[in-house]
VEXGU-260473 format. One record per residue (C-alpha): y, x, z; residue in one letter. Coordinates in pm, whole numbers, always signed. Layout:
N
pt y->Y; x->X; z->Z; firo->A
...
This chain:
303
pt y->-2517; x->-671; z->-452; firo->M
pt y->-2356; x->-940; z->-669; firo->K
pt y->-2005; x->-924; z->-501; firo->P
pt y->-2024; x->-540; z->-525; firo->T
pt y->-2091; x->-567; z->-903; firo->A
pt y->-1799; x->-810; z->-946; firo->I
pt y->-1566; x->-580; z->-750; firo->F
pt y->-1687; x->-286; z->-966; firo->F
pt y->-1622; x->-479; z->-1283; firo->L
pt y->-1282; x->-570; z->-1150; firo->Y
pt y->-1193; x->-205; z->-1098; firo->L
pt y->-1344; x->-116; z->-1436; firo->L
pt y->-1133; x->-382; z->-1606; firo->G
pt y->-813; x->-257; z->-1439; firo->C
pt y->-893; x->+95; z->-1550; firo->L
pt y->-968; x->-23; z->-1905; firo->T
pt y->-634; x->-205; z->-1927; firo->L
pt y->-463; x->+106; z->-1795; firo->G
pt y->-628; x->+317; z->-2061; firo->A
pt y->-533; x->+69; z->-2342; firo->L
pt y->-168; x->+72; z->-2241; firo->L
pt y->-131; x->+446; z->-2175; firo->T
pt y->-74; x->+559; z->-2533; firo->Q
pt y->+173; x->+279; z->-2628; firo->P
pt y->+372; x->+337; z->-2308; firo->L
pt y->+386; x->+717; z->-2370; firo->L
pt y->+502; x->+656; z->-2727; firo->E
pt y->+804; x->+460; z->-2607; firo->T
pt y->+949; x->+780; z->-2456; firo->G
pt y->+1058; x->+588; z->-2147; firo->W
pt y->+857; x->+806; z->-1911; firo->I
pt y->+772; x->+1170; z->-1892; firo->D
pt y->+450; x->+1195; z->-1692; firo->F
pt y->+112; x->+1343; z->-1775; firo->P
pt y->-125; x->+1098; z->-1951; firo->P
pt y->-379; x->+1096; z->-1669; firo->H
pt y->-110; x->+999; z->-1415; firo->R
pt y->+15; x->+719; z->-1643; firo->V
pt y->-333; x->+582; z->-1680; firo->M
pt y->-400; x->+604; z->-1306; firo->S
pt y->-73; x->+430; z->-1213; firo->R
pt y->-120; x->+154; z->-1466; firo->L
pt y->-474; x->+89; z->-1336; firo->A
pt y->-341; x->+77; z->-979; firo->Q
pt y->-68; x->-167; z->-1084; firo->A
pt y->-329; x->-400; z->-1238; firo->F
pt y->-543; x->-375; z->-925; firo->M
pt y->-249; x->-491; z->-711; firo->L
pt y->-157; x->-774; z->-955; firo->L
pt y->-514; x->-905; z->-970; firo->G
pt y->-600; x->-863; z->-603; firo->F
pt y->-491; x->-1207; z->-488; firo->W
pt y->-674; x->-1393; z->-768; firo->P
pt y->-983; x->-1187; z->-683; firo->L
pt y->-954; x->-1291; z->-313; firo->L
pt y->-921; x->-1653; z->-416; firo->R
pt y->-1234; x->-1619; z->-628; firo->F
pt y->-1428; x->-1500; z->-320; firo->F
pt y->-1254; x->-1743; z->-93; firo->R
pt y->-1136; x->-1464; z->+130; firo->C
pt y->-766; x->-1541; z->+146; firo->T
pt y->-749; x->-1632; z->+517; firo->H
pt y->-646; x->-1367; z->+767; firo->R
pt y->-970; x->-1350; z->+954; firo->R
pt y->-1178; x->-1281; z->+644; firo->A
pt y->-947; x->-996; z->+551; firo->L
pt y->-958; x->-849; z->+899; firo->G
pt y->-613; x->-951; z->+1022; firo->Y
pt y->-715; x->-1242; z->+1249; firo->G
pt y->-557; x->-1086; z->+1562; firo->V
pt y->-207; x->-1071; z->+1701; firo->S
pt y->+40; x->-820; z->+1557; firo->L
pt y->+57; x->-643; z->+1898; firo->R
pt y->-324; x->-599; z->+1906; firo->T
pt y->-323; x->-483; z->+1541; firo->L
pt y->-50; x->-220; z->+1590; firo->L
pt y->-200; x->-93; z->+1917; firo->R
pt y->-539; x->-58; z->+1750; firo->S
pt y->-387; x->+127; z->+1457; firo->I
pt y->-215; x->+371; z->+1689; firo->A
pt y->-522; x->+447; z->+1901; firo->W
pt y->-738; x->+455; z->+1586; firo->G
pt y->-507; x->+712; z->+1434; firo->W
pt y->-548; x->+938; z->+1740; firo->V
pt y->-925; x->+896; z->+1722; firo->L
pt y->-932; x->+972; z->+1348; firo->G
pt y->-728; x->+1291; z->+1397; firo->V
pt y->-964; x->+1408; z->+1669; firo->L
pt y->-1271; x->+1333; z->+1456; firo->M
pt y->-1161; x->+1549; z->+1168; firo->L
pt y->-993; x->+1811; z->+1391; firo->A
pt y->-1344; x->+1897; z->+1511; firo->V
pt y->-1470; x->+1937; z->+1157; firo->L
pt y->-1162; x->+2148; z->+1052; firo->V
pt y->-1196; x->+2367; z->+1365; firo->S
pt y->-1561; x->+2439; z->+1273; firo->A
pt y->-1456; x->+2534; z->+917; firo->L
pt y->-1198; x->+2776; z->+1054; firo->L
pt y->-1433; x->+2922; z->+1312; firo->L
pt y->-1694; x->+2981; z->+1044; firo->L
pt y->-1420; x->+3125; z->+812; firo->E
pt y->-1504; x->+2875; z->+539; firo->I
pt y->-1132; x->+2804; z->+534; firo->R
pt y->-864; x->+3055; z->+641; firo->V
pt y->-504; x->+2992; z->+750; firo->P
pt y->-226; x->+3037; z->+494; firo->D
pt y->+49; x->+3208; z->+693; firo->E
pt y->+308; x->+3131; z->+423; firo->R
pt y->+269; x->+2757; z->+501; firo->A
pt y->+362; x->+2787; z->+868; firo->F
pt y->+740; x->+2723; z->+828; firo->Q
pt y->+907; x->+2457; z->+1032; firo->F
pt y->+1091; x->+2246; z->+773; firo->L
pt y->+817; x->+2245; z->+504; firo->P
pt y->+557; x->+2169; z->+775; firo->L
pt y->+767; x->+1884; z->+915; firo->L
pt y->+819; x->+1739; z->+570; firo->H
pt y->+441; x->+1761; z->+492; firo->K
pt y->+356; x->+1612; z->+829; firo->S
pt y->+583; x->+1310; z->+774; firo->L
pt y->+446; x->+1274; z->+419; firo->Q
pt y->+87; x->+1286; z->+538; firo->A
pt y->+158; x->+1036; z->+817; firo->L
pt y->+328; x->+776; z->+597; firo->L
pt y->+103; x->+837; z->+300; firo->G
pt y->-208; x->+813; z->+519; firo->G
pt y->-102; x->+482; z->+661; firo->L
pt y->-20; x->+343; z->+314; firo->F
pt y->-351; x->+456; z->+167; firo->V
pt y->-544; x->+328; z->+473; firo->A
pt y->-375; x->-13; z->+461; firo->L
pt y->-464; x->-62; z->+95; firo->L
pt y->-817; x->+78; z->+98; firo->E
pt y->-922; x->-88; z->+429; firo->E
pt y->-788; x->-426; z->+310; firo->T
pt y->-988; x->-389; z->-11; firo->F
pt y->-1311; x->-234; z->+110; firo->F
pt y->-1359; x->-327; z->+476; firo->R
pt y->-1160; x->-650; z->+447; firo->G
pt y->-1226; x->-824; z->+115; firo->A
pt y->-1541; x->-651; z->-10; firo->L
pt y->-1730; x->-639; z->+314; firo->Q
pt y->-1646; x->-1000; z->+395; firo->S
pt y->-1744; x->-1117; z->+43; firo->A
pt y->-2087; x->-948; z->+60; firo->I
pt y->-2151; x->-1064; z->+413; firo->Q
pt y->-2078; x->-1425; z->+316; firo->K
pt y->-2383; x->-1409; z->+87; firo->N
pt y->-2611; x->-1200; z->+302; firo->G
pt y->-2610; x->-1004; z->+626; firo->S
pt y->-2423; x->-719; z->+773; firo->L
pt y->-2646; x->-431; z->+657; firo->L
pt y->-2602; x->-494; z->+281; firo->P
pt y->-2228; x->-544; z->+341; firo->A
pt y->-2205; x->-204; z->+520; firo->L
pt y->-2419; x->-24; z->+258; firo->F
pt y->-2252; x->-154; z->-63; firo->W
pt y->-1892; x->-154; z->+57; firo->S
pt y->-1938; x->+211; z->+169; firo->A
pt y->-2109; x->+292; z->-166; firo->W
pt y->-1826; x->+153; z->-377; firo->L
pt y->-1571; x->+314; z->-144; firo->Y
pt y->-1731; x->+654; z->-203; firo->A
pt y->-1770; x->+604; z->-576; firo->L
pt y->-1408; x->+520; z->-654; firo->V
pt y->-1294; x->+851; z->-496; firo->H
pt y->-1452; x->+1027; z->-799; firo->F
pt y->-1337; x->+775; z->-1064; firo->M
pt y->-995; x->+925; z->-1124; firo->K
pt y->-847; x->+1037; z->-1459; firo->P
pt y->-812; x->+1414; z->-1482; firo->Q
pt y->-561; x->+1618; z->-1692; firo->P
pt y->-626; x->+1657; z->-2058; firo->L
pt y->-766; x->+1995; z->-2169; firo->P
pt y->-516; x->+2246; z->-2299; firo->E
pt y->-407; x->+2162; z->-2656; firo->G
pt y->-539; x->+1801; z->-2657; firo->M
pt y->-274; x->+1544; z->-2739; firo->V
pt y->-262; x->+1199; z->-2581; firo->P
pt y->-353; x->+1008; z->-2900; firo->D
pt y->-636; x->+759; z->-2934; firo->G
pt y->-909; x->+1027; z->-2904; firo->S
pt y->-732; x->+1196; z->-2614; firo->G
pt y->-699; x->+872; z->-2417; firo->I
pt y->-1063; x->+793; z->-2488; firo->W
pt y->-1155; x->+1141; z->-2358; firo->Y
pt y->-962; x->+1067; z->-2039; firo->L
pt y->-1130; x->+726; z->-2000; firo->F
pt y->-1488; x->+857; z->-2061; firo->S
pt y->-1441; x->+1151; z->-1829; firo->R
pt y->-1368; x->+918; z->-1540; firo->V
pt y->-1732; x->+801; z->-1542; firo->F
pt y->-1889; x->+1133; z->-1646; firo->L
pt y->-1714; x->+1323; z->-1370; firo->D
pt y->-1808; x->+1062; z->-1109; firo->A
pt y->-2184; x->+1128; z->-1149; firo->V
pt y->-2181; x->+1509; z->-1143; firo->Q
pt y->-2440; x->+1659; z->-907; firo->W
pt y->-2190; x->+1896; z->-755; firo->Q
pt y->-2018; x->+1593; z->-599; firo->H
pt y->-2330; x->+1478; z->-415; firo->L
pt y->-2237; x->+1637; z->-81; firo->D
pt y->-1883; x->+1497; z->-85; firo->S
pt y->-2015; x->+1156; z->-202; firo->F
pt y->-2256; x->+1136; z->+91; firo->I
pt y->-1983; x->+1238; z->+337; firo->A
pt y->-1752; x->+968; z->+196; firo->L
pt y->-2033; x->+713; z->+201; firo->W
pt y->-2099; x->+787; z->+567; firo->L
pt y->-1725; x->+764; z->+636; firo->A
pt y->-1725; x->+418; z->+478; firo->G
pt y->-2030; x->+325; z->+681; firo->L
pt y->-1855; x->+425; z->+1003; firo->L
pt y->-1545; x->+229; z->+915; firo->L
pt y->-1759; x->-69; z->+826; firo->G
pt y->-1933; x->-52; z->+1164; firo->L
pt y->-1594; x->-39; z->+1337; firo->I
pt y->-1485; x->-348; z->+1137; firo->R
pt y->-1808; x->-532; z->+1236; firo->A
pt y->-1770; x->-443; z->+1604; firo->H
pt y->-1397; x->-508; z->+1648; firo->T
pt y->-1373; x->-804; z->+1401; firo->H
pt y->-1040; x->-672; z->+1261; firo->H
pt y->-903; x->-383; z->+1060; firo->L
pt y->-666; x->-228; z->+1317; firo->G
pt y->-896; x->+51; z->+1426; firo->W
pt y->-1021; x->+105; z->+1068; firo->C
pt y->-671; x->+149; z->+936; firo->I
pt y->-580; x->+386; z->+1222; firo->G
pt y->-892; x->+608; z->+1188; firo->V
pt y->-863; x->+616; z->+811; firo->H
pt y->-493; x->+713; z->+832; firo->A
pt y->-576; x->+988; z->+1087; firo->G
pt y->-835; x->+1129; z->+854; firo->W
pt y->-591; x->+1144; z->+562; firo->V
pt y->-329; x->+1306; z->+790; firo->F
pt y->-569; x->+1584; z->+890; firo->V
pt y->-704; x->+1637; z->+535; firo->L
pt y->-357; x->+1675; z->+385; firo->Q
pt y->-233; x->+1906; z->+656; firo->L
pt y->-549; x->+2117; z->+631; firo->T
pt y->-504; x->+2159; z->+256; firo->R
pt y->-143; x->+2253; z->+318; firo->F
pt y->-199; x->+2502; z->+603; firo->L
pt y->-532; x->+2655; z->+493; firo->T
pt y->-711; x->+2790; z->+188; firo->D
pt y->-1074; x->+2809; z->+88; firo->E
pt y->-1228; x->+3147; z->+153; firo->N
pt y->-1366; x->+3263; z->-179; firo->P
pt y->-1585; x->+3535; z->-20; firo->V
pt y->-1741; x->+3316; z->+246; firo->S
pt y->-2122; x->+3306; z->+239; firo->S
pt y->-2108; x->+2961; z->+403; firo->L
pt y->-1886; x->+2795; z->+141; firo->S
pt y->-2184; x->+2572; z->+37; firo->F
pt y->-2107; x->+2365; z->+353; firo->W
pt y->-1800; x->+2217; z->+183; firo->V
pt y->-1786; x->+2030; z->-144; firo->G
pt y->-1587; x->+2073; z->-461; firo->S
pt y->-1404; x->+1742; z->-401; firo->Y
pt y->-1138; x->+1885; z->-164; firo->D
pt y->-1292; x->+2195; z->-9; firo->G
pt y->-1317; x->+2024; z->+328; firo->I
pt y->-1575; x->+1746; z->+327; firo->I
pt y->-1933; x->+1832; z->+219; firo->G
pt y->-2272; x->+1888; z->+384; firo->W
pt y->-2116; x->+1991; z->+716; firo->L
pt y->-1889; x->+1687; z->+712; firo->G
pt y->-2190; x->+1466; z->+626; firo->S
pt y->-2374; x->+1598; z->+932; firo->L
pt y->-2073; x->+1544; z->+1160; firo->W
pt y->-1986; x->+1195; z->+1032; firo->I
pt y->-2349; x->+1100; z->+1017; firo->G
pt y->-2382; x->+1192; z->+1387; firo->A
pt y->-2077; x->+976; z->+1463; firo->L
pt y->-2232; x->+686; z->+1271; firo->V
pt y->-2550; x->+708; z->+1472; firo->L
pt y->-2365; x->+738; z->+1800; firo->L
pt y->-2134; x->+449; z->+1726; firo->Y
pt y->-2417; x->+228; z->+1600; firo->A
pt y->-2620; x->+306; z->+1914; firo->W
pt y->-2327; x->+253; z->+2161; firo->R
pt y->-2181; x->-63; z->+1998; firo->T
pt y->-2469; x->-260; z->+1845; firo->K
pt y->-2301; x->-534; z->+1636; firo->P
pt y->-2310; x->-873; z->+1795; firo->T
pt y->-2538; x->-1136; z->+1653; firo->R
pt y->-2239; x->-1332; z->+1528; firo->A
pt y->-2110; x->-1032; z->+1340; firo->A
pt y->-2437; x->-991; z->+1147; firo->T
pt y->-2432; x->-1349; z->+1018; firo->K
pt y->-2276; x->-1446; z->+691; firo->P
pt y->-1924; x->-1589; z->+738; firo->A
pt y->-2036; x->-1930; z->+604; firo->S
pt y->-2320; x->-1950; z->+855; firo->S
pt y->-2090; x->-1849; z->+1139; firo->A
pt y->-1842; x->-2125; z->+1043; firo->R
pt y->-2128; x->-2382; z->+1032; firo->S
pt y->-2247; x->-2283; z->+1375; firo->A
pt y->-1897; x->-2313; z->+1510; firo->T
pt y->-1859; x->-2662; z->+1357; firo->A
pt y->-2172; x->-2790; z->+1521; firo->T
pt y->-2068; x->-2692; z->+1868; firo->R
C-alpha cells in the first residue's frame, strides 16, 4: 500500500503543478488551447520529468525491475503477438455489443482514406500509450510494491491505481466560465469529484480487471512485451470501434456499457473477469514471481 500511496501523491503533485501553471501560461498568449488540455499536458510533462527520480527513489532503475530484462528480439516478438491477442480479446466484446445492438455501425465512417488514417493513428497511438502506461504501472509500480510484499498486493494496487487515473482527467470548463483562478480551481477540483461518481463504477471495475490481467501477464512472463502488445491491441480496437460505430440510444441493453467510453462496462467486466480467471488458472505464477524482488535477489546470492 505504501508505494501505491507514494505513486498517487506523485501523480497528484504533477497535476497540482499543472494546475498552478495553467493560468500563467494561458495569459502569455503563446498557446491557443482549451484550459483543460493545457492542464493535462502540463501534468503529463511533469510526470515524464519526474519519472526517473521516482524510479531512483524506489530503486527500480534496472531493466529487469522495469520489465525490460529480455533481448530486444524477444521483446518485439512478444509485443507483436500480444497485439494480436489484445485485438482478438476486445474484438469478441465489440462483436457482442454489435450483435446485441448496443452499438450500431456508422456507415458514414466506412471510407477508405479516413479509415486508413484512423487505423494508423490507433496503431501508433496505442503503442505509445501502452509503452508509457505499462512501464509506469506494470513495470515501476508493480515492482515497487512487490519489493515490499508479495505478488497479490502488487497486482491489486497497481491495477487499482491504473483504473483510477483513467477518470482523473481535466474536463472542459462549463459554458461562460473563464480560465481565471476560480475557473482553474473548478477544473482541478472536478478531476477528483468526477473520478468518484457512481456511474463510473462499471467502467472502473472493467479497467481494474484489465489491469489485473496485465499484471498477471507481467508476473508470468517476467517482462512487459506481452503487456505492451495486449494493451496496444486494446487501444487499437477501442479507437476504431468509437470511429466506426455509435451507441444505440434506444437499446434496452445499454446498461451493459458504461458512460466512460460506451464500450467497456458490466459486459466488459464479465468478459475480462473470465479471462483473468482463465489466465490465473492456466498460468499459476511461479514461486519466484510471488516473492519480493529483494528476497529473490538474496536467494540468488546464496546459491
